[in-house]
C-alpha positions in Angstrom: -8.6 24.9 -14.1 -7.9 22.2 -16.8 -10.7 19.8 -17.4 -9.9 16.4 -15.9 -10.2 14.7 -19.4 -7.5 17.0 -20.7 -5.0 15.9 -18.1 -2.2 13.6 -19.3 -1.6 10.3 -17.6 2.1 10.8 -18.5 2.1 14.0 -16.4 0.2 12.5 -13.5 1.9 9.1 -13.2 5.3 10.3 -11.9 3.8 12.6 -9.2 1.2 10.1 -8.0 3.7 7.3 -8.0 6.2 9.4 -6.0 3.4 10.3 -3.5 2.6 6.6 -3.0 6.2 6.0 -2.1 5.9 7.8 1.2 4.5 4.7 3.0 7.2 2.2 1.9 10.0 4.8 2.5 8.6 5.4 6.0 8.7 1.7 6.8 11.6 0.2 4.9 14.3 2.8 5.2 14.6 2.2 9.0 14.9 -1.6 8.8 18.7 -1.5 8.6 18.8 0.8 11.6 16.9 -1.5 13.9 20.0 -2.8 15.7 21.5 0.7 16.2 18.2 2.3 17.4 17.5 -0.7 19.7 21.0 -0.5 21.2 20.8 3.3 21.8 17.3 3.1 23.4 17.8 -0.3 25.1 14.9 -1.8 23.1 14.7 -5.5 22.0 13.5 -6.7 18.7 9.8 -6.9 19.8 10.0 -3.3 21.0 11.5 -2.1 17.8 8.8 -3.9 15.9 6.4 -1.4 17.5 7.9 1.4 15.5 6.2 -0.2 12.5 2.9 -1.3 14.1 2.4 2.1 15.8 3.0 3.9 12.5 0.6 1.5 10.7 -2.2 1.8 13.3 -2.0 5.6 13.0 -1.9 5.3 9.2 -5.0 3.1 9.2 -6.9 5.4 11.7 -6.3 8.6 9.7 -6.9 6.9 6.4 -10.7 7.2 7.0 -10.3 11.0 7.0 -8.0 11.7 4.1 -10.6 10.8 1.4 -13.5 12.8 2.9 -11.2 15.8 3.5 -10.3 15.7 -0.2 -13.9 15.3 -1.2 -14.7 18.5 0.7 -11.6 20.7 0.4 -10.0 19.5 -2.9 -7.4 16.9 -3.6 -4.3 19.1 -3.9 -4.9 21.1 -0.7 -5.2 18.0 1.4 -2.1 16.4 -0.1 0.0 19.5 0.6 -1.2 19.7 4.2 -0.4 16.0 4.7 3.1 16.4 3.3 3.8 19.3 5.6 2.8 17.3 8.6 4.8 14.3 7.5 7.9 16.4 7.1 7.6 17.9 10.6 7.0 14.5 12.1 10.1 13.2 10.4 12.1 16.0 11.9 10.7 15.0 15.3 11.8 11.4 14.7 15.3 12.5 13.8 15.5 14.5 17.1 14.1 11.8 19.3 16.1 10.9 22.5 14.0 7.9 23.7 11.9 5.1 22.3 8.6 6.6 23.5 9.5 9.9 21.9 10.3 8.1 18.6 7.0 6.2 18.8 5.1 9.4 19.3 6.5 11.0 16.2 6.1 7.7 14.3 2.4 8.0 15.1 2.4 11.5 13.6 4.1 10.2 10.5 1.4 7.5 10.2 -1.4 10.1 10.6 -0.1 11.9 7.5 1.8 9.4 5.3 -1.3 7.9 3.7 -2.5 11.1 2.1 -0.6 10.6 -1.2 -1.7 7.0 -1.8 -5.3 7.4 -0.7 -6.1 10.8 -2.4 -4.0 9.8 -5.4 -6.3 6.9 -6.1 -9.3 9.3 -6.1 -7.3 11.6 -8.5 -6.9 8.7 -11.0 -10.7 8.1 -10.9 -11.4 11.8 -11.2 -9.6 12.1 -14.5 -9.9 8.7 -16.3 -12.3 5.8 -16.8 -12.2 2.2 -18.0 -9.0 0.9 -19.6 -7.3 4.3 -19.3 -7.8 4.3 -15.5 -6.4 0.7 -15.3 -3.4 1.7 -17.3 -2.6 4.8 -15.1 -3.2 2.7 -11.9 -0.7 0.2 -13.3 1.8 2.9 -14.1 1.5 4.4 -10.6 2.0 0.9 -9.2 5.2 0.5 -11.2 6.7 3.7 -9.9 5.4 3.0 -6.4 7.0 -0.4 -6.6 10.5 1.1 -6.8 10.3 2.4 -3.2 10.4 -0.8 -1.2 13.3 -2.0 -3.3 15.5 1.1 -2.8 14.3 2.2 0.6 16.4 -0.3 2.7 19.3 0.4 0.4 19.0 4.1 1.0 18.7 3.4 4.8 21.8 1.2 4.7 23.8 3.8 2.7 22.8 6.6 5.1 24.0 4.4 8.0 27.3 4.0 6.2 28.3 7.6 6.6 26.1 8.9 9.4 23.9 7.9 12.4 20.3 6.6 12.2 18.7 10.1 12.5 20.0 10.8 9.0 17.3 8.4 7.7 14.5 10.7 9.1 16.2 13.8 7.9 16.1 12.2 4.5 12.4 11.6 4.8 11.8 15.3 5.8 13.7 16.4 2.6 11.7 13.9 0.6 8.4 15.4 1.8 9.7 18.9 0.9 10.6 17.8 -2.7 7.2 16.1 -3.1 5.5 19.3 -2.0 7.3 21.2 -4.7 6.3 18.5 -7.3 2.7 18.7 -6.3 2.6 22.5 -6.6 4.3 22.3 -10.0 2.8 19.2 -11.6 -0.5 18.2 -10.0 -3.5 20.4 -10.8 -6.7 20.2 -8.8 -8.9 17.4 -10.2 -11.9 17.8 -7.9 -13.8 21.0 -8.9 -15.6 23.1 -6.3 -19.1 22.2 -7.7 -18.5 18.5 -7.1 -17.3 18.8 -3.5 -19.1 17.3 -0.6 -19.7 19.2 2.6 -17.3 18.2 5.4 -19.8 17.2 8.1 -19.2 14.4 10.5 -22.7 12.9 10.6 -23.0 12.4 6.8 -19.4 11.1 6.7 -20.2 8.5 9.3 -23.4 7.5 7.5 -21.4 7.2 4.3 -18.9 4.9 5.9 -21.6 2.9 7.6 -23.3 2.4 4.2 -20.0 1.1 2.8 -19.5 -1.3 5.7 -23.0 -2.5 5.3 -22.5 -3.1 1.5 -21.6 -6.7 1.1 -20.0 -6.4 -2.4 -17.8 -3.6 -1.1 -16.7 -5.6 1.9 -16.0 -8.7 -0.1 -13.8 -7.0 -2.7 -12.1 -4.8 -0.1 -11.2 -7.9 2.0 -10.1 -9.7 -1.1 -7.6 -7.0 -1.9 -6.5 -6.4 1.7 -5.9 -10.0 2.7 -4.1 -10.6 -0.6 -1.6 -7.8 0.0 -1.4 -8.7 3.7 0.2 -12.0 2.7 3.1 -10.0 1.1 3.2 -7.5 3.9 3.8 -10.3 6.3 7.1 -10.8 4.6 7.8 -7.1 4.5 7.2 -6.7 8.2 9.4 -9.8 8.9 12.2 -8.5 6.7 14.6 -7.7 9.6 14.3 -11.3 10.9 14.3 -12.8 7.4 17.4 -10.9 6.2 19.4 -10.6 9.4 18.6 -13.7 11.3 17.6 -16.4 8.8 19.6 -15.5 5.7 22.3 -13.7 7.7 23.0 -11.1 5.0 23.8 -8.2 7.3 22.4 -4.6 7.2 23.5 -4.2 3.6 21.6 -7.4 2.5 18.1 -6.1 2.4 18.3 -5.6 -1.4 18.5 -9.4 -1.8 14.9 -9.6 -0.5 13.3 -6.3 -1.6 14.7 -6.1 -5.2 13.2 -9.5 -6.4 10.0 -8.8 -4.5 9.5 -5.3 -6.1 10.8 -6.6 -9.4 7.8 -9.0 -9.4 5.4 -6.2 -8.4 6.7 -3.9 -11.2 6.5 -6.7 -13.8 3.0 -7.5 -12.7 2.0 -3.8 -12.9 3.5 -3.6 -16.4 1.6 -6.7 -17.5 -1.6 -5.4 -16.0 -1.3 -2.2 -18.0 -0.6 -4.1 -21.2 -3.5 -6.4 -20.6 -6.0 -3.5 -20.2 -8.6 -3.9 -22.9 -7.0 -7.1 -24.2 -8.0 -9.6 -21.5 -11.1 -9.9 -19.5 -10.6 -8.6 -16.0 -11.9 -11.7 -14.4 -9.4 -13.9 -16.1 -6.6 -11.5 -15.0 -7.8 -11.8 -11.4 -7.8 -15.6 -11.6 -4.2 -15.6 -12.9 -3.1 -13.2 -10.2 -4.6 -15.3 -7.3 -3.2 -18.5 -8.9 0.3 -16.9 -8.7 -0.1 -15.8 -5.1 -1.3 -19.2 -3.9 1.4 -21.1 -5.9 4.0 -18.8 -4.4 2.9 -19.7 -0.9 2.9 -23.5 -1.6 6.4 -23.3 -3.1 7.8 -21.4 -0.1 6.1 -23.7 2.4 7.4 -26.8 0.7 10.9 -25.5 0.5 11.2 -24.3 4.1 9.6 -27.6 5.3 12.3 -29.5 3.5 15.4 -27.5 4.5 17.0 -26.4 7.7 19.4 -23.7 6.5 17.6 -21.6 3.9 19.3 -20.3 0.8 18.6 -16.8 -0.6 17.1 -17.4 -4.0 14.7 -20.3 -3.1 13.4 -18.0 -0.3 12.9 -14.8 -2.1 11.8 -15.9 -5.6 8.4 -17.3 -4.4 7.9 -13.9 -2.7 8.6 -12.2 -6.1 5.9 -14.5 -7.7 3.5 -13.5 -4.9 4.1 -9.8 -5.6 3.6 -10.4 -9.3 0.2 -11.9 -8.7 -0.8 -9.1 -6.3 0.0 -6.5 -9.0 -2.3 -8.3 -11.4 -5.2 -8.3 -9.0 -4.9 -4.9 -7.3 -5.8 -2.4 -10.1 -9.0 -4.2 -11.1 -10.3 -4.6 -7.6 -9.4 -1.1 -6.6 -11.1 0.6 -9.5 -14.2 -1.7 -9.0 -14.4 -0.5 -5.4 -14.1 3.2 -6.3 -16.9 2.8 -8.9 -19.3 1.5 -6.2 -19.5 5.0 -4.7 -18.8 7.5 -7.6 -20.0 10.6 -5.7 -17.5 10.1 -2.9 -14.6 8.3 -4.4 -12.2 9.8 -1.9 -14.2 8.3 1.0 -14.4 5.0 -0.8 -10.6 5.0 -1.2 -10.2 5.9 2.4 -12.4 3.0 3.6 -10.6 0.6 1.3 -7.3 1.8 2.6 -8.5 1.6 6.2 -9.4 -2.0 5.9 -6.1 -2.9 4.2 -4.0 -0.9 6.6 -5.7 -2.4 9.6 -4.9 -5.8 8.3 -1.3 -4.8 7.7 -1.0 -3.3 11.2 -2.3 -6.6 12.8 0.1 -8.6 10.6 3.0 -6.3 11.7 2.1 -6.1 15.3 0.9 -9.6 16.1 1.5 -12.2 13.3 5.0 -11.2 12.2 6.6 -11.2 15.7 4.9 -14.5 16.5 5.9 -16.3 13.3 9.0 -14.6 11.9 11.3 -17.0 13.8 10.1 -19.9 11.6 10.1 -19.5 7.8 7.8 -22.5 7.3 5.1 -21.2 9.6 5.6 -17.7 7.9 4.9 -19.3 4.5 1.9 -21.1 5.8 0.4 -17.9 7.2 1.0 -16.1 4.0 -0.7 -18.9 2.1 -3.7 -18.8 4.4 -4.1 -15.1 3.8 -3.9 -15.5 0.0 -6.5 -18.3 0.1 -8.9 -16.3 2.3 -8.5 -13.4 -0.2 -9.3 -15.7 -3.1 -12.4 -17.1 -1.3 -13.8 -13.6 -0.7 -13.4 -12.8 -4.4 -15.0 -16.1 -5.4 -17.9 -15.4 -3.0 -18.6 -12.1 -4.7 -18.0 -13.7 -8.2 -20.6 -16.4 -7.5 -23.1 -14.1 -5.8 -23.7 -12.3 -9.1 -25.0 -13.4 -12.4 -21.8 -11.9 -13.9 -18.3 -11.2 -12.5 -17.5 -8.3 -10.2 -17.2 -4.9 -11.9 -14.0 -4.5 -13.9 -12.6 -1.3 -15.3 -14.1 -2.0 -18.8 -17.6 -2.5 -17.6 -17.7 0.0 -14.8 -19.3 2.8 -16.9 -22.1 0.4 -18.1 -22.7 -0.7 -14.5 -23.2 2.9 -13.3 -25.8 3.4 -16.1 -27.7 0.2 -15.2 -27.5 0.3 -11.4 -28.6 2.9 -8.8 -25.8 4.8 -7.1 -25.2 3.8 -3.5 -25.8 6.5 -0.9 
């Protein structure tokens, strides 16, 4: 097996980015099909929203297991098993004949879809450190960012020549192609001698230690709530595009392309700033963009009755730009808090974030998506809460939270958490 240090970021970034795309594809490709699925199964908009929240709750629940499984069994083996399960669940969705049957297979999709994103983060930290890790994380974010932009377009295109099950057949084929890419391009980065035994009691103790660790919780909540502000708009995309902007099933690109353009630009800038700007300054700029975006959106939708496309979507693009600046630094700092079990740390971070997203999709979005002003206020509140958690951690220390450039020094100076 090649030593982790010898692995090329150029080789890893496309595979890890594609693996991270599973989640956005699972959510966004079916948005254009909501009216047709609802009509076939006699489901209203609220019932159709549960195809997202059921998926996300399952995604969040299983996210706490993906990391420890990869710590014990190896990264690649767990990724391949998850892809196989996701492909079979997608076939089940395509063959569903009722809404309960579709929801059941959506749950199975959720149980497996997170494996690429969660284990992929551990792979990055297995092979790279400091600025190099931040750059690779940013490259993966850029590739990952393509998915939400093209997923609804793919869904609309598939609906143009076939029925809605074609979307899930596409997801099954996507899982098969990813499996081949993992076999071909992704080596095992977690050697046998570094693996942790897969035992429930130590795993629970490890998670309990993380949940009792205030710095971990503050940074995890800062990242999770910040992204939840953007996910509120993603979950509300059917109402935003179809009801408020009245763009039709082919109009999702008007929302997703600017949003993901902002995220990809932010990821590119983050990678370029690695080693050139202090991580704390980058986080401040990112949060400033997120809060400014919410203020702009709230002010616009308070002032107008009939919203226009660009004034509605451009602040969301600014929000996604800010998130992309904040995310790599917070994520790498969290993984460095528990270096012996990075997979488990990635799982717990993902669990907290996904639980927040599931609550946003299942409760907040259906409640507020009918009013774009209230939607903007809620997004702004989430961004402000995220910023407050980060400031809390920042002021608690005599220096800022760990950033990629000082993580190695921190490990040398501080005891490793259990």
